[in-house]
BAROKOL-359409 format. One record per residue: residue number from 1; x, z, y of N, C-alpha, C in turn; residue in three letters. Coordinates in Angstrom, 1 decimal. Each point is the difference from the previous one (the first is absolute). Layout:
<rs>
R   drenlo      nxx      nzz      nyy     caxx     cazz     cayy      cxx      czz      cyy   pami
R      NUM        X        Z        Y        X        Z        Y        X        Z        Y    Ala
...
</rs>
This chain:
<rs>
R   drenlo      nxx      nzz      nyy     caxx     cazz     cayy      cxx      czz      cyy   pami
R        1     -6.0      7.6    -15.7      1.0      0.6      0.8      1.2     -0.9      0.1    Met
R        2      0.5     -0.2      1.2      1.2     -0.8      0.2      1.3      0.7      0.1    Tyr
R        3      1.1     -0.6     -0.3      1.3      0.5      0.4      0.4     -0.7      1.3    Glu
R        4      0.9      0.6      0.7      0.4     -0.6      1.3      1.6     -0.2      0.0    Tyr
R        5      0.4     -1.0      0.7      1.4     -0.2      0.2      0.2     -0.4      1.5    Ser
R        6      1.1      0.4      0.5      0.3     -0.3      1.4      1.3     -0.6      0.1    Phe
R        7      0.0     -1.3      0.5      1.3     -0.7      0.2      0.8      0.7      1.1    Lys
R        8      1.3     -0.2      0.0      0.8      0.6      1.0     -0.3     -0.5      1.4    Glu
R        9     -0.4     -1.3      0.1     -0.4     -0.5      1.3     -1.2      0.7      0.5    Asp
R       10     -1.0      0.3     -0.8     -1.2      0.7      0.4      0.4      1.4      0.5    Phe
R       11      0.8      0.7     -0.7      0.4      1.4      0.4      0.7     -0.1      1.3    Ile
R       12      0.9     -0.9      0.1      0.8     -0.2      1.3     -1.0     -0.3      1.2    Lys
R       13     -0.9     -0.9     -0.3     -1.0     -0.4      1.1     -0.8      1.3      0.4    Asp
R       14     -0.5      0.7     -1.0     -0.8      1.2      0.3      0.8      1.1      0.7    Leu
R       15      1.3      0.1     -0.4      0.8      1.0      0.7      0.3     -0.3      1.5    Ser
R       16     -0.1     -1.3      0.3      0.2     -0.4      1.4     -1.2      0.0      0.9    Glu
R       17     -1.1      0.3     -0.6     -1.3      0.1      0.8     -0.2      1.4      0.5    Val
R       18      0.0      0.2      1.3     -0.2      1.4      0.5     -1.5      0.2      0.4    Ser
R       19     -0.6     -1.0      0.4     -1.5      0.1      0.3     -0.8     -0.5     -1.1    Leu
R       20     -1.2      0.4     -0.2     -0.9     -0.5     -0.9      0.2      0.3     -1.5    Arg
R       21      0.9      1.0     -0.3      0.2      0.4     -1.4     -1.3      0.5     -0.6    Arg
R       22     -0.7      0.8      0.7     -1.3      0.5     -0.5     -0.9     -1.2     -0.4    Arg
R       23     -0.1     -0.9      0.9     -0.9     -1.2     -0.2      0.5     -0.8     -1.2    Lys
R       24      1.3     -0.1     -0.2      0.6     -0.7     -1.1     -0.4      0.6     -1.3    Ile
R       25      0.2      1.4     -0.1     -0.4      0.7     -1.2     -1.5     -0.1     -0.3    Ile
R       26     -0.8      0.1      1.1     -1.4     -0.1     -0.2     -0.4     -1.3     -0.6    Thr
R       27      0.6     -1.1      0.5     -0.4     -1.3     -0.4      0.5     -0.3     -1.5    Gln
R       28      1.2      0.6     -0.3      0.5     -0.1     -1.4     -1.0      0.7     -0.9    Ile
R       29     -0.4      1.2      0.3     -1.0      0.7     -0.8     -1.3     -0.8     -0.1    Val
R       30     -0.5     -0.5      1.1     -1.2     -0.8      0.0      0.1     -1.2     -1.0    Thr
R       31      1.1     -0.7      0.1      0.2     -1.2     -0.9      0.0      0.4     -1.4    Arg
R       32      0.7      1.1     -0.3      0.2      0.4     -1.4     -1.3      0.6     -0.7    Leu
R       33     -1.0      0.4      0.9     -1.2      0.5     -0.6     -1.1     -1.0     -0.1    Thr
R       34      0.3     -1.2      0.5     -1.0     -1.1     -0.1      0.3     -1.0     -1.1    Leu
R       35     -1.0     -0.7     -0.6      0.3     -1.1     -0.9      0.5     -1.2      0.8    Thr
R       36      0.5     -1.0     -0.6      0.4     -1.2      0.7     -1.1     -0.6      0.8    Gly
R       37     -1.2     -0.1     -0.5     -1.1     -0.6      0.7     -0.4      0.9      1.2    Glu
R       38      0.0      1.3     -0.2     -0.4      0.9      1.1      1.1     -0.1      1.1    Gln
R       39      1.2     -0.1     -0.4      1.1     -0.1      1.0      0.0     -1.3      0.8    Ala
R       40     -0.4     -1.1     -0.6     -0.1     -1.3      0.7     -1.2      0.1      1.0    Arg
R       41     -1.1      0.7     -0.3     -1.1      0.1      0.9      0.1      1.1      1.0    Arg
R       42      0.9      0.9     -0.2      0.2      1.1      1.0      0.6     -0.5      1.2    Asn
R       43     -0.7      0.1      1.2      0.6     -0.5      1.2      1.1      0.8      0.6    Gln
R       44      0.1      1.3     -0.5      1.1      0.8      0.5      1.3     -0.4     -0.5    Ser
R       45      0.1     -0.5     -1.3      1.3     -0.4     -0.5      0.1     -1.5     -0.3    Ile
R       46     -1.1     -0.7     -0.1      0.0     -1.5     -0.2      1.1     -0.5     -1.0    Ser
R       47      0.0      0.5     -1.2      0.9     -0.4     -1.0     -0.1     -1.5     -0.3    Asp
R       48      1.2     -0.6     -0.1      0.0     -1.5     -0.2      1.2     -0.4     -0.7    Glu
R       49      0.0     -1.2     -0.7      1.2     -0.5     -0.6      0.9     -0.6      1.1    Ser
R       50      1.3      0.0     -0.2      1.0     -0.5      0.9      0.1     -1.5     -0.3    Val
R       51     -0.3     -0.8      1.0      0.0     -1.5     -0.1      1.5     -0.4     -0.4    Arg
R       52      0.0     -0.9     -1.0      1.3     -0.5     -0.4      0.7      0.8     -1.0    Gly
R       53     -0.5      1.2     -0.4      0.6      0.9     -0.9     -0.3     -0.5     -1.4    Ser
R       54      1.0     -0.2     -0.9     -0.3     -0.4     -1.3     -0.1      1.1     -1.0    Ser
R       55      0.3      1.2      0.5      0.0      1.2     -1.0     -1.0      1.0      0.3    Asp
R       56     -1.2     -0.4      0.5     -1.2      0.9      0.2      0.3      1.1      1.1    Asn
R       57      0.8     -0.3      0.9      0.3      0.9      1.1     -1.3      0.1      0.9    Glu
R       58     -0.3      1.2      0.4     -1.2      0.3      0.8      0.4      0.8      1.2    Arg
R       59     -0.9      0.2      1.0      0.3      0.8      1.2     -1.3      0.6      0.4    Arg
R       60      0.1      1.2      0.7     -1.1      0.6      0.6      0.3      0.5      1.4    Phe
R       61     -1.0      0.2      0.8      0.2      0.3      1.4      0.2      1.5      0.3    Arg
R       62      0.9      0.3      0.8      0.2      1.4      0.6     -0.6      0.0      1.4    Ile
R       63      0.4     -1.0      0.8     -0.5     -0.1      1.3     -0.2     -1.5      0.2    Thr
R       64     -0.4     -0.5      1.2     -0.2     -1.4      0.3      1.3     -0.8     -0.3    Asp
R       65      1.1      0.6      0.1      1.3     -0.8     -0.1      0.9      0.6     -1.2    Val
R       66     -0.3      1.1     -0.5      0.8      0.6     -1.1     -0.7     -0.2     -1.3    Met
R       67      0.9     -0.4     -1.0     -0.5     -0.3     -1.4      0.9      0.6     -1.0    Arg
R       68     -0.5      0.3     -1.2      0.8      0.4     -1.1     -0.2     -1.1     -1.1    Ile
R       69      1.1     -0.4     -0.5      0.0     -1.0     -1.1      0.3      0.7     -1.3    His
R       70     -0.7     -0.4     -1.0      0.1      0.7     -1.3     -0.3     -1.0     -1.1    Tyr
R       71      0.3      0.4     -1.2     -0.3     -0.8     -1.2     -0.5      0.9     -1.1    Lys
R       72     -1.0     -0.4     -0.7     -0.5      0.8     -1.2      0.4     -0.8     -1.2    Met
R       73      0.8      0.7     -0.9      0.5     -0.6     -1.2     -0.1      1.0     -1.1    Thr
R       74     -0.8     -0.3     -1.0     -0.1      0.8     -1.2     -0.3      1.5      0.3    Gly
R       75     -0.9      0.3      0.9     -0.4      1.3      0.2      0.9      0.7      1.0    Gly
R       76      1.0     -0.7      0.6      0.9      0.6      0.9     -0.2     -0.7      1.4    Val
R       77     -0.2      0.9      1.0     -0.2     -0.5      1.4      1.4      0.1      0.6    Val
R       78      0.6     -1.1      0.3      1.3     -0.1      0.6     -0.1     -0.2      1.5    Gly
R       79      0.4      0.9      0.8     -0.1     -0.1      1.5      1.3     -0.7      0.4    Phe
R       80     -0.1     -1.2      0.6      1.1     -0.9      0.3      0.6      0.2      1.4    Leu
R       81     -0.9     -0.1      1.0      0.5      0.0      1.4     -1.1      0.5      0.9    Arg
R       82      0.4      0.6      1.1     -0.9      0.4      1.1      0.4     -0.9      1.2    Leu
R       83     -0.9     -0.9      0.4      0.3     -0.9      1.1     -0.7      0.5      1.3    Tyr
R       84      0.8      0.1      1.0     -0.6      0.4      1.3      0.0     -1.2      0.9    Asp
R       85     -0.5      0.1      1.2     -0.2     -1.1      1.0      1.3     -0.7      0.1    Glu
R       86      0.0     -1.3      0.0      1.2     -0.9      0.1      0.7     -0.3     -1.3    Gly
R       87     -0.4      0.7     -1.0      0.7     -0.2     -1.3     -0.9     -0.7     -1.0    Glu
R       88     -1.2     -0.3      0.4     -1.1     -0.4     -0.9      0.4     -1.3     -0.8    Met
R       89     -0.2      0.1     -1.3      0.1     -1.2     -0.9     -1.4     -0.5     -0.1    Val
R       90     -0.2     -1.3      0.3     -1.4     -0.5     -0.1     -0.2     -0.8     -1.2    Ile
</rs>
């Protein structure tokens, strides 16, 4: 069982999204119910490491252009940012 933390930026990003909230929640639940290997193979979320990140930051897909960035540290899943189209960090 994991603990969860939500950065202020993530909460702000989520509060500004009017469409796709249901999809966002569904994809978060999907990611949290899969192992790391299952999440990487799951084409719905395509979990992957963030290139250039030195602190194990990862991301998973919400839509073709929307991603959630997160980090797992010591049993805590920290949700960092929700990136929408045009904001993508590559």
